[in-house]
LUMKE-418243 format. One record per residue (C-alpha): x, y, z. Coordinates in steps of 0.2 Angstrom, whole numbers, padded with zeros to 4 digits, always signed. Layout:
// LUMKE-418243
XYZ...
//
This chain:
// LUMKE-418243
-0001+0002+0001+0009+0017-0005+0011+0032+0008+0007+0045-0001-0012+0050+0003-0012+0055-0015-0006+0038-0022-0019+0030-0010-0034+0040-0015-0027+0035-0035-0028+0017-0031-0044+0018-0021-0052+0024-0038-0044+0015-0049-0047-0002-0040-0067+0000-0041-0065+0006-0058-0057-0009-0066-0068-0022-0057-0082-0014-0064-0073-0010-0083-0067-0028-0081-0088-0032-0078-0092-0022-0091-0082-0029-0104-0089-0048-0099-0106-0041-0098-0102-0034-0116-0095-0052-0121-0110-0060-0114-0122-0048-0122-0112-0053-0138-0116-0071-0137-0134-0068-0132-0137-0056-0146-0128-0069-0158-0138-0081-0149-0155-0073-0154-0149-0069-0171-0149-0088-0170-0165-0092-0164-0172-0079-0174-0161-0085-0191-0171-0104-0184-0186-0096-0183-0186-0092-0199-0180-0108-0204-0195-0116-0196-0207-0103-0206-0201-0106-0222-0201-0127-0220-0219-0122-0215-0223-0111-0229-0214-0124-0242-0225-0138-0236-0240-0129-0235-0235-0125-0255-0235-0143-0256-0253-0145-0249-0260-0131-0258-0254-0137-0274-0260-0154-0272-0275-0149-0266-0278-0137-0281-0273-0150-0293-0285-0160-0283-0300-0151-0287-0299-0147-0303-0296-0162-0306-0312-0165-0300-0323-0151-0304-0312-0146-0319-0314-0129-0312-0300-0116-0317-0300-0105-0304-0291-0120-0294-0277-0119-0305-0272-0103-0297-0268-0107-0280-0259-0123-0289-0249-0109-0302-0243-0099-0286-0236-0113-0277-0227-0119-0292-0220-0101-0293-0216-0100-0274-0209-0116-0271-0193-0113-0279-0188-0096-0268-0191-0105-0254-0184-0119-0258-0170-0106-0260-0171-0095-0245-0171-0114-0235-0155-0115-0243-0146-0102-0237-0154-0104-0220-0154-0121-0217-0136-0127-0209-0132-0142-0209-0126-0155-0224-0141-0167-0217-0153-0153-0219-0146-0151-0236-0151-0167-0239-0168-0166-0234-0170-0151-0244-0164-0158-0258-0175-0174-0257-0191-0164-0252-0186-0154-0271-0185-0170-0278-0202-0177-0271-0212-0158-0276-0203-0161-0295-0208-0181-0296-0225-0177-0290-0228-0162-0302-0221-0171-0316-0231-0190-0313-0244-0182-0303-0252-0166-0304-0248-0162-0323-0253-0180-0327-0270-0176-0318-0272-0158-0328-0268-0165-0343-0283-0179-0340-0295-0168-0333-0293-0158-0346-0295-0174-0357-0312-0177-0349-0305-0190-0340-0304-0187-0322-0303-0203-0314-0286-0207-0309-0277-0223-0310-0275-0234-0293-0257-0233-0296-0256-0216-0300-0264-0211-0283-0256-0224-0275-0241-0213-0280-0248-0196-0276-0251-0201-0260-0233-0208-0257-0224-0195-0263-0235-0182-0251-0231-0194-0236-0215-0194-0239-0213-0177-0242-0222-0173-0226-0211-0185-0217-0195-0179-0225-0200-0160-0220-0206-0166-0205-0188-0171-0202-0182-0155-0208-0193-0146-0194-0188-0157-0180-0172-0153-0183-0173-0135-0183-0185-0135-0169-0172-0145-0158-0156-0133-0164-0169-0121-0160-0172-0126-0143-0154-0130-0140-0149-0110-0143-0164-0105-0134-0155-0112-0121-0140-0104-0124-0147-0087-0126-0153-0091-0108-0139-0099-0101-0129-0082-0110-0140-0070-0101-0138-0078-0084-0122-0077-0085-0122-0057-0088-0133-0056-0076-0120-0065-0062-0107-0056-0073-0114-0041-0068-0120-0045-0051-0103-0049-0046-0093-0035-0053-0105-0024-0043-0102-0033-0029-0085-0033-0031-0081-0017-0034-0094-0011-0020-0080-0023-0010-0065-0015-0015-0074+0003-0014-0077-0001+0004-0060-0009+0007-0048+0005-0002-0059+0021+0004-0065+0018+0023-0045+0016+0030-0046+0033+0017-0061+0039+0027-0053+0035+0043-0038+0042+0042-0044+0060+0035-0058+0058+0049-0045+0058+0060-0032+0069+0053-0046+0083+0052-0053+0080+0069-0034+0081+0078-0028+0098+0068-0044+0105+0070-0046+0101+0091-0026+0108+0092-0030+0124+0082-0046+0128+0094-0032+0125+0107-0019+0135+0102-0035+0148+0096-0039+0149+0114-0020+0152+0119-0013+0135+0124+0002+0135+0113+0009+0120+0118-0003+0110+0107+0003+0095+0095-0003+0083+0083+0002+0067+0086-0001+0061+0067+0011+0044+0063+0016+0040+0047+0022+0047+0030+0007+0052+0021+0002+0070+0018-0007+0072+0033+0009+0065+0044+0017+0081+0035+0004+0093+0038+0004+0088+0057+0023+0090+0057+0022+0106+0050+0008+0112+0060+0021+0107+0075+0034+0116+0069+0022+0132+0066+0017+0129+0083+0033+0127+0090+0040+0142+0084+0024+0152+0088+0028+0149+0106+0045+0151+0103+0038+0168+0095+0026+0172+0109+0038+0170+0123+0051+0178+0116+0037+0193+0112+0033+0191+0131+0052+0190+0135+0053+0208+0125+0037+0214+0132+0044+0210+0152+0061+0219+0146+0053+0233+0138+0042+0236+0151+0056+0234+0165+0066+0249+0153+0050+0258+0152+0051+0257+0175+0068+0261+0173+0065+0275+0159+0052+0282+0171+0060+0280+0189+0075+0290+0180+0063+0301+0172+0053+0305+0188+0068+0307+0199+0077+0318+0186+0059+0327+0186+0059+0327+0204+0079+0332+0207+0074+0347+0192+0060+0351+0203+0069+0355+0219+0081+0361+0211+0070+0377+0205+0061+0376+0223+0079+0378+0228+0084+0391+0218+0067+0401+0220+0069+0401+0238+0087+0410+0236+0090+0425+0242+0104+0431+0233+0115+0424+0219+0130+0417+0229+0115+0407+0239+0108+0402+0222+0126+0397+0216+0128+0388+0232+0112+0376+0229+0117+0376+0211+0136+0367+0218+0125+0356+0229+0111+0349+0216+0115+0351+0200+0126+0334+0199+0109+0325+0206+0101+0332+0193+0113+0327+0179+0117+0310+0184+0113+0301+0171+0127+0311+0163+0145+0305+0163+0150+0322+0167+0148+0343+0166+0154+0360+0172+0144+0375+0176+0152+0392+0174+0141+0408+0179+0147+0425+0175+0151+0440+0186+0136+0454+0186+0151+0466+0179+0153+0462+0162+0173+0462+0163+0170+0447+0176+0178+0434+0171+0166+0415+0172+0171+0405+0188+0168+0388+0191+0152+0383+0202+0153+0365+0199+0161+0350+0193+0155+0332+0193+0159+0315+0185+0173+0314+0168+0172+0334+0164+0189+0340+0163+0183+0360+0159+0200+0367+0166+0201+0381+0152+0196+0396+0151+0176+0397+0147+0178+0413+0139+0183+0402+0124+0166+0393+0123+0157+0399+0108+0142+0395+0116+0144+0413+0126+0148+0420+0110+0133+0416+0100+0123+0412+0113+0117+0396+0102+0117+0377+0110+0135+0369+0104+0131+0348+0100+0148+0341+0098+0153+0322+0094+0171+0319+0099+0180+0317+0088+0175+0327+0073+0186+0330+0055+0184+0350+0058+0189+0356+0074+0184+0373+0069+0167+0371+0073+0173+0365+0093+0175+0375+0107+0194+0378+0111+0190+0370+0131+0184+0354+0124+0197+0351+0110+0206+0339+0123+0189+0334+0131+0186+0315+0131+0177+0306+0114+0159+0307+0115+0144+0318+0113+0146+0337+0123+0133+0352+0125+0137+0367+0130+0122+0376+0133+0120+0396+0137+0112+0400+0152+0102+0416+0143+0097+0431+0152+0086+0443+0150+0098+0457+0144+0114+0445+0144+0121+0427+0146+0124+0422+0164+0135+0407+0160+0137+0390+0152+0133+0372+0156+0143+0359+0148+0138+0342+0147+0145+0326+0142+0132+0313+0137+0137+0300+0128+0156+0290+0129+0155+0285+0111+0149+0291+0093+0138+0278+0091+0129+0281+0107+0126+0299+0101+0110+0296+0095+0102+0288+0108+0100+0302+0122+0091+0317+0110+0077+0319+0124+0091+0319+0136+0097+0335+0126+0081+0341+0126+0080+0340+0146+0097+0347+0149+0092+0361+0139+0076+0363+0149+0086+0362+0163+0098+0376+0156+0082+0386+0154+0076+0385+0170+0093+0388+0179+0093+0405+0169+0078+0410+0174+0081+0407+0192+0097+0417+0192+0089+0430+0180+0075+0430+0195+0086+0431+0208+0098+0444+0201+0084+0456+0198+0076+0450+0216+0095+0455+0221+0092+0472+0213+0077+0476+0217+0082+0473+0236+0096+0484+0232+0088+0497+0226+0077+0496+0242+0091+0497+0252+0103+0509+0244+0103+0529+0242+0102+0529+0222+0116+0547+0222+0128+0539+0235+0127+0520+0233+0125+0517+0253+0113+0508+0263+0097+0519+0265+0086+0522+0283+0075+0506+0278+0092+0495+0280+0099+0505+0295+0083+0500+0304+0082+0483+0298+0102+0480+0301+0103+0490+0317+0088+0479+0325+0096+0463+0318+0114+0468+0325+0105+0472+0342+0098+0456+0342+0115+0449+0339+0125+0458+0353+0112+0454+0364+0116+0433+0361+0131+0436+0361+0137+0449+0373+0148+0462+0365+0149+0480+0361+0139+0489+0347+0143+0510+0343+0132+0519+0331+0141+0534+0323+0132+0547+0317+0138+0563+0305+0133+0577+0297+0141+0589+0286+0141+0606+0292+0137+0621+0284+0130+0610+0268+0115+0621+0264+0128+0637+0261+0139+0627+0248+0123+0621+0241+0115+0635+0239+0132+0646+0236+0139+0631+0221+0121+0622+0216+0115+0607+0219+0127+0596+0206+0141+0600+0216+0132+0595+0233+0128+0578+0226+0148+0577+0222+0150+0582+0240+0138+0567+0244+0147+0556+0233+0164+0560+0238+0160+0561+0258+0154+0542+0255+0167+0535+0246+0179+0541+0258+0168+0534+0275+0167+0518+0263+0187+0518+0262+0192+0520+0278+0180+0508+0287+0181+0492+0294+0174+0477+0281+0161+0472+0295+0156+0492+0297+0140+0498+0289+0138+0515+0281+0122+0522+0279+0116+0538+0273+0103+0541+0285+0095+0557+0276+0100+0575+0267+0119+0578+0272+0119+0565+0288+0126+0548+0287+0126+0532+0301+0140+0519+0304+0135+0506+0314+0151+0497+0322+0147+0480+0327+0160+0474+0341+0167+0491+0345+0167+0498+0360+0166+0516+0366+0186+0520+0364+0186+0512+0347+0173+0518+0340+0177+0537+0349+0195+0534+0340+0189+0529+0323+0179+0543+0323+0191+0556+0327+0198+0545+0309+0183+0551+0301+0183+0568+0305+0200+0574+0302+0199+0561+0285+0186+0572+0277+0193+0588+0284+0208+0585+0270+0197+0579+0258+0196+0593+0242+0182+0594+0231+0184+0602+0216+0171+0616+0211+0165+0622+0195+0178+0635+0196+0194+0624+0198+0194+0630+0216+0194+0616+0229+0181+0617+0242+0184+0608+0259+0172+0601+0269+0170+0596+0288+0157+0585+0299+0151+0584+0316+0150+0568+0323+0139+0561+0336+0142+0545+0346+0130+0532+0356+0136+0514+0361+0126+0497+0365+0123+0494+0379+0130+0509+0391+0117+0522+0380+0102+0512+0375+0098+0494+0371+0085+0497+0357+0086+0506+0339+0078+0522+0343+0086+0525+0360+0103+0522+0353+0097+0532+0336+0091+0546+0347+0107+0547+0357+0120+0545+0343+0109+0562+0336+0107+0571+0354+0127+0570+0353+0127+0577+0335+0116+0591+0339+0128+0597+0355+0142+0595+0341+0135+0608+0331+0130+0617+0346+0149+0615+0352+0155+0625+0335+0155+0612+0323+0169+0600+0316+0171+0589+0329+0163+0572+0340+0154+0571+0354+0150+0556+0365+0133+0553+0371+0128+0560+0389+0146+0571+0387
//
């Protein structure tokens, strides 16, 4: 039995067909035999009929000649003449149809008997009847009877022989019909049996294979990818099962790979989310801390502490900030990681045009690389300008990627870095603006010294500190003598110039911790934390002498000399509160004015 399903189907179709074809051929042969037998039977029946017809012709001729001999009626001669004319033709037909030598001999004998009867009996009688001698001789009558009886005997034997042959041929025909019937039934049964024998295994195989594959497919559709089709053999269904199993294994592998990839992707996404959340929190914390800063120095300290945390996912970086003055050189605020920015940031091209520099080292054209990056580590580097409202505030350098191959994978990191740089720049601008506003609110616009508002706040704070950390504090109040006449005589511009130069002189001749304020008009107040009465008196005398030596050029080029009167009050001798100290210092100043000006008076003297 072949292993191929197609071959088995072909065999299953050919075997019944061949059986049916063989049966049909046998049936055809049997039908041919039956047809031949039927033709023989028909031919035999025709021979018997012709033999009977030949006998009737003889009898008709004998009856007609006898009637004529008796009646001399010419009408009787018509059947006689017809018999004479038809007898040869019928005999010739019998000769052609009759088979066998004995039958041919019987026909020849019957022909002789007929001819002899016509010659010796019929013709004689007719002649005698015409000659009016109708009485036959006894010998003639006996001869006529003998010839007729012998003719009947010969033809009877002929007919009996043909009937016997007819019966035999009919029996053969029946046998042929039965044989054809048996062949038909046998071939049909055999074809059916062969079809069952060949098609039933195929049907079972097909039904089992389809059922197995369908069930496994449905289970796979339901999600069970471990299903496999168990079909043995080497036919098409076995190969189909093998292909199904290979496909299922491949699909299971792909699904497992997809799940693993999805899991890894989910883990990567979670890592990215955590990193992004951490960066956003660090960025938010930095922004909040910068918003809380009151000074640029405090903001730079916050940047120094928190910026490495914000850019923890970089390889390194450096933050450089510019001073408030245009001539101030950039100074490094913080540096972390692998950054090696030891060069002068004034060489950074970003500070010149304000555009962000995105450079992957090494590069072929070094002209587009900032000088401070020419010796930097390979990889992707960013230089981002911190843009203020009017001028750049600094530059942020970041080392993002270690190799050029990784440089294309951190576009979002560069965008985030640019956003952080913008936040830093905005926060620094706000801090500087706040400082400028605060400075404007506590500074005198003309002299640049602190104003009375700052004096009140600072003196209150210094008195609280002196109380917490027991120590002296002195307040020196001074006033330019005869300032109104000088202002009236030389003009307000000269008066303003005198105030400015006196303020500058005071700033140059006090300690770093001393605080100089313009109290109002031509009055100044100096707060001296930690200075006792003697030290403060000595410093006051020094300042009075220095002012006396000050030459202020007037409009005509002639120098003008000014003097100052001073009043001194000390904590805690002259008061423990701001108002009391200022009051005692003012009273001492008033006393110095009353005693002739250009002098220092201590409160209570």
